[in-house]
Structures are given as structure tokens and as C-alpha cells.
C-alpha positions in Angstrom: 40.5 -33.5 73.3 41.8 -30.1 74.0 42.6 -27.8 76.9 40.1 -24.9 76.6 42.1 -22.7 79.0 43.1 -19.5 77.3 46.9 -19.3 76.8 49.1 -16.2 76.4 51.9 -16.7 74.0 55.3 -16.3 75.6 57.5 -13.6 74.1 60.7 -15.5 73.5 63.6 -13.6 71.9 63.9 -14.2 68.2 66.7 -16.5 67.1 67.3 -14.7 63.9 66.7 -11.3 62.3 63.2 -10.8 60.9 62.9 -9.7 57.3 60.1 -7.8 55.6 59.1 -11.1 54.0 58.5 -12.5 57.5 56.2 -9.7 58.4 54.4 -10.2 55.1 53.9 -13.9 55.9 52.3 -12.9 59.2 49.5 -11.4 57.2 48.6 -14.7 55.6 48.8 -13.4 52.0 46.9 -16.4 50.6 43.9 -15.8 52.8 44.3 -12.1 52.2 44.1 -12.6 48.4 40.9 -14.6 48.8 39.4 -11.7 50.9 40.5 -9.2 48.3 39.0 -11.1 45.4 35.6 -11.8 47.1 35.4 -8.3 48.5 36.2 -6.9 45.0 33.4 -9.0 43.5 31.0 -7.8 46.2 31.9 -4.2 45.4 31.7 -4.7 41.6 28.3 -6.5 41.5 26.6 -4.1 44.0 24.4 -1.4 42.5 25.6 2.1 42.5 28.6 4.0 41.1 31.4 4.3 43.6 34.3 6.5 42.5 37.2 4.3 41.3 39.6 5.9 43.7 37.3 5.3 46.7 36.6 1.7 45.4 40.4 1.0 45.2 40.9 2.5 48.6 38.1 0.5 50.2 39.6 -2.8 48.8 43.0 -1.7 50.2 41.6 -1.2 53.7 39.7 -4.5 53.5 42.9 -6.3 52.5 44.8 -4.7 55.4 42.0 -5.8 57.8 42.3 -9.3 56.5 46.0 -9.2 57.0 45.5 -7.9 60.6 43.3 -11.0 61.3 46.1 -13.2 60.0 48.7 -11.6 62.2 46.5 -11.9 65.3 45.8 -15.5 64.5 49.5 -16.3 64.1 50.3 -14.6 67.4 47.8 -16.7 69.3 48.5 -20.0 67.4 52.2 -19.9 67.7 52.2 -22.9 70.1 50.3 -25.2 67.8 52.1 -23.9 64.7 55.3 -25.3 66.2 53.8 -28.8 66.3 52.3 -29.0 62.8 54.7 -29.7 59.9 53.0 -27.4 57.5 53.2 -24.4 59.9 56.3 -24.8 61.9 58.3 -22.6 59.5 56.1 -19.6 60.0 57.9 -16.5 61.4 56.9 -16.9 65.0 57.4 -20.7 65.6 60.6 -20.5 63.5 61.9 -17.8 66.0 62.3 -14.9 63.6 59.5 -12.7 64.9 58.5 -12.0 68.5 54.9 -12.8 69.4 54.5 -9.3 70.9 55.6 -7.8 67.6 53.0 -9.8 65.7 50.4 -8.8 68.2 51.3 -5.1 67.9 51.2 -5.4 64.1 47.8 -7.1 64.2 46.3 -4.5 66.5 47.7 -1.6 64.6 46.5 -2.8 61.3 43.1 -3.7 62.7 42.6 -0.2 64.0 43.8 1.7 61.0 41.9 -0.5 58.5 38.6 -0.1 60.3 38.9 3.7 60.8 40.1 4.3 57.2 37.4 2.2 55.7 34.8 4.1 57.6 36.3 7.4 56.4 36.8 6.2 52.9 33.5 4.4 52.3 31.1 4.3 55.2 30.7 3.1 58.7 28.5 0.2 57.8 31.3 -1.4 55.9 33.7 -0.5 58.7 31.5 -2.1 61.3 31.5 -5.4 59.4 35.2 -5.3 58.9 35.7 -4.8 62.6 33.3 -7.6 63.3 35.1 -9.9 60.9 38.5 -9.2 62.5 37.1 -9.9 66.0 35.3 -13.0 64.8 38.4 -14.5 63.3 40.9 -13.5 66.0 38.7 -14.1 69.0 35.7 -16.3 68.3 37.5 -18.6 65.9 41.2 -18.5 66.9 40.9 -18.2 70.7 37.8 -20.2 71.2 36.3 -22.4 68.5 39.5 -23.7 66.9 40.7 -25.4 70.1 37.4 -26.5 71.6 35.0 -27.9 69.1 34.8 -29.8 65.8 32.4 -27.1 64.7 35.4 -24.8 64.4 35.5 -25.1 60.6 31.7 -24.6 60.2 31.2 -21.6 62.5 34.6 -20.2 62.1 34.1 -20.2 58.3 31.9 -17.1 58.7 35.0 -15.0 59.2 36.1 -15.8 55.6 32.6 -15.4 54.3 32.1 -11.7 55.2 34.5 -9.9 52.8 32.1 -9.8 49.8 29.4 -8.3 52.0 31.9 -5.7 53.2 32.7 -4.9 49.6 29.0 -4.5 48.9 28.5 -2.4 51.9 31.4 -0.2 50.9 29.7 0.5 47.6 26.2 1.0 48.8 26.1 1.4 52.5 23.7 -1.5 52.8 23.7 -5.3 53.1 20.7 -6.6 51.1 19.7 -10.2 50.4 22.1 -10.6 47.5 25.1 -9.6 49.8 24.1 -12.2 52.3 23.8 -14.8 49.5 27.5 -14.2 48.8 28.2 -14.8 52.4 26.1 -17.9 52.4 27.9 -19.3 49.3 31.3 -19.0 51.0 29.9 -20.3 54.3 28.6 -23.5 52.6 31.8 -23.9 50.6 34.2 -23.7 53.5 33.5 -27.0 55.3 33.9 -29.3 52.3 37.0 -27.3 51.2 38.8 -27.6 54.5 37.5 -31.1 55.3 39.0 -32.3 52.0 42.3 -30.9 53.3 41.9 -32.3 56.7 41.4 -35.8 55.3 44.9 -35.9 54.0 46.7 -33.9 56.8 44.9 -35.6 59.7 48.1 -36.5 61.6 49.1 -32.8 61.7 45.8 -31.8 63.4 46.0 -34.8 65.7 49.5 -34.0 67.0 48.5 -30.4 67.5 45.4 -31.5 69.4 43.1 -29.4 67.2 39.6 -30.9 67.3 39.0 -31.1 63.6 36.2 -33.4 62.5 38.7 -36.0 61.3 40.2 -36.1 64.8 37.0 -36.0 66.9 34.7 -38.1 64.7 37.0 -39.9 62.3 37.5 -39.9 58.6 34.3 -41.9 57.8 32.1 -39.2 59.4 34.1 -36.5 57.8 33.5 -38.0 54.4 29.7 -38.2 55.1 29.7 -34.5 56.3 31.7 -33.4 53.2 29.1 -35.0 50.9 26.2 -33.5 52.9 27.7 -30.0 52.8 28.5 -30.4 49.1 24.7 -30.9 48.5 23.9 -27.8 50.6 26.5 -25.8 48.7 24.9 -26.9 45.4 21.5 -25.7 46.6 22.8 -22.3 47.7 24.7 -22.0 44.4 21.5 -22.6 42.4 19.7 -19.9 44.5 22.4 -17.4 43.5 21.8 -18.3 39.8 18.2 -17.2 40.1 18.8 -14.2 42.2 19.7 -10.6 41.3 23.3 -11.8 41.1 22.7 -14.4 38.4 21.3 -15.0 35.0 21.5 -17.6 32.2 25.3 -17.5 32.1 25.5 -18.1 35.9 23.1 -21.0 35.7 25.2 -22.7 33.0 28.4 -22.2 35.0 26.7 -23.3 38.3 25.5 -26.5 36.8 28.9 -27.4 35.5 30.8 -26.4 38.7 28.4 -28.3 41.0 28.4 -31.3 38.7 32.1 -31.8 39.2 32.1 -30.8 42.8 29.3 -33.2 43.7 31.0 -36.0 41.7 34.2 -35.6 43.6 32.5 -35.2 47.0 30.5 -38.4 46.3 33.7 -40.2 45.4 35.1 -39.3 48.8 31.9 -40.3 50.5 32.2 -43.8 48.9 35.8 -44.3 49.9 37.3 -46.1 52.8 40.5 -45.3 54.7 42.2 -48.2 52.8 41.2 -46.7 49.5 42.6 -43.3 50.5 45.9 -44.6 51.7 46.3 -46.8 48.6 46.3 -43.9 46.2 47.8 -41.2 48.4 44.4 -39.5 49.0 44.0 -38.7 45.4 40.3 -38.0 45.6 40.6 -35.8 48.6 43.3 -33.7 47.0 41.3 -33.5 43.8 38.3 -32.1 45.6 40.5 -29.6 47.5 42.0 -28.3 44.3 38.7 -28.2 42.5 37.1 -26.3 45.4 39.5 -23.4 44.7 38.6 -23.3 41.0 34.9 -23.6 42.0 34.9 -20.5 44.2 37.0 -18.4 41.7 34.8 -19.3 38.7 31.6 -18.9 40.7 32.4 -15.4 41.8 33.8 -14.4 38.5 30.6 -15.2 36.7 28.8 -12.8 39.0 31.0 -10.0 37.7 30.4 -11.0 34.1 26.6 -10.9 34.7 27.0 -7.4 36.1 29.1 -6.0 33.3 27.9 -7.7 30.2 25.1 -6.0 28.3 23.1 -9.3 28.1 23.8 -10.3 31.7 21.1 -11.0 34.3 17.6 -12.3 33.8 
């Protein structure tokens, strides 16, 4: 389906003057905001008492590391971004930023974020930040994304590590609860992105990206979405009975997963004709709910940690 040969982006001269907003967009601010939020939750729910200034500084360097990953991804993916409708206006394919400038920015921010997190917090957190940047930029962007339909599953680990990095910044360790936070995002990522892929399939097909919808079809993608939704619900319930959770978490988890499973099952029962007939309404509904799901799930962990009656 794809050519696995590593490509080197050509450094064409920009057709227009780049603005600060263009360089900001290179950092993928939406993904950066998700990393900031989940890392902050990891830091807040971890035991210990990190000084507020060091905590804020740690989150800043984690955010910059996430932005570095985005810049490196945009540098390497400029060729396929030009093909897809939803990405062709990005700074590099639109001709406003040179690929070499994006690469330089990504490498610089990677280096400074890792070093400063190590000096600000500890080198355990810095190691996992460096690993996350490498995983997203190299393992996912340069290898998995273009070669296998497992790109979403395995590549999702890159987005799952920030809460553990936040936890490590606060404590210097990565216990079971920190890995539970990783597992929750890891299980959430496939149904979240497959719901998106089900209504933007043509984009991925034209870009020759082996998403599950392209390699195995929409019917299999619907089945996998339902299966992973069940797995997500199971991990979610484990968090409720772990050191992260409590009665409040259990109540929220039951509600969140009830709606998530309902919407995932609705997708599983649909056909291509059903989806086309209503403009992929069910798929779009699950995609939007998945964002609410993750925000609410992580927020309740913070409530359990700060409320006097929180926890079991």
C-alpha cells in the first residue's frame, strides 16, 4: 500500500513570508494542549509536594517537548500533508515555512526541553520526555505511519506518555498508577482516531496512509472500534478501583463508558450505506464524545486527589 523507503523532505524556498502564527502551528497546539492537560493531571495526582514554581516549569518543558514532536512530524510529513485536504494549508505544504527551518526548530526545542526538564525536575522525567519525542518523530512518523495499519495502535503510545512524565517530574518514579494513566490513553486512542478515519477515509486513501479503513475496510474498522471500546471500558474500571480512583471516579466512569460503548456499538452495527445516508453522524458523535470522555476521566482523578472525601 505504501512505499516504506525513507524520504528526505526537499527544502523548497517558501512562497510567502512566514509569520509567528505559522511557527506556532508547526508545534501542533491542539496535540500540545492534550499533552499539557494529561501531564498536569499526572503531576497533580502523584504523591509528594513539588514546589509550584518547579511544577509550572516542568509542565512548560513538557509542553515544549510536545511541540518539538509536532514540528518534527510536520517536517517529515510535508509530502503527504500536501495531498490531504485537512492538512494542505499547514505552513510547510502551503509554502510559508522551509522544511529545514521546521527541522531546526524541532531539534532545538527537543534538546532544550529534555535538558531543562532534567535540571528542573529530575532525569527520570527527562528520559521519558526524550523517549516520547523519539517515539513520535521516528518510530511513528518515519516508520509506522507509512507502513502498517497498526500505526494508530502502536503510535498511540507517544500521546499516552505525558501523564507519566508529569508523575515522574513530581516524584522521580513511575509506579503502577502512572502506567495506568498511560494505559487509559493508549486504549482510548484507537477508537478515537478510527472514528475520525471512518469519515475522512478518502483523505487517507489519497495520501496512501495505511489506516485501518484503507487496508481492511470500514466494516473491519467498525468491529475494531467496538472491540477497543470494550477494552477501554475495562481499563477505565481498573482506574476507578486503583489508587487513582474512588466512589466519585466509579460513578463518572460508569456514565462515561455507558455513552462511549453505546456510540461505539452503534457504529459497529452500521453499514457503509447507513453512514453515507446520514453524513457519518454516529462516527462524528463518537469522535466528539471521545474528547469529552478523556477530559472528564482525567479531571475526576484530580478531584479524587484534592477533595477531602476523595479516594477509597
